[in-house]
C-alpha positions, 0 to 999 in steps of 0.5 A, a space after each residue: 744165351 742163345 743158341 748158336 748153329 754149328 757149321 761142321 767144316 767137314 775138313 776138320 778132324 773128328 777131334 776138332 769137331 768133337 771139340 766145337 761141339 763141346 764148345 757148343 755144349 757148353 756156351 748153351 750151358 748143357 752138361 750131358 751125364 755121361 761119355 757115352 751120352 756125349 757119344 751118342 749126340 756127337 754122333 747124332 749131331 754130325 748125321 744131322 750136320 752132313 745132310 744139312 751143312 750146320 745144326 742151329 742151337 735148338 735142334 743141338 738141344 732137341 738131341 741132347 734131350 732126345 739122348 738123354 730122356 732115353 728116346 735114341 734108345 727107342 727109336 733103334 727098337 722101333 726102326 727094326 720093327 719096320 
């Protein structure tokens, strides 16, 4: 399936945004390994959506890959040394 973009309507409540993100992940066939991974990926996706207005499917996949591989943890560590 071709990844679709998520456009986050800022008038949507947080629960609706989470449901839209979960639906996009389901359509892409992506399953996160834990609820904390979902929360981390959702937070990162919201940061991207706030900045650009939408998050294309390939960026969603990259966010999930970063979270699942632990790259988010390493990013936080490297940022603390700047």
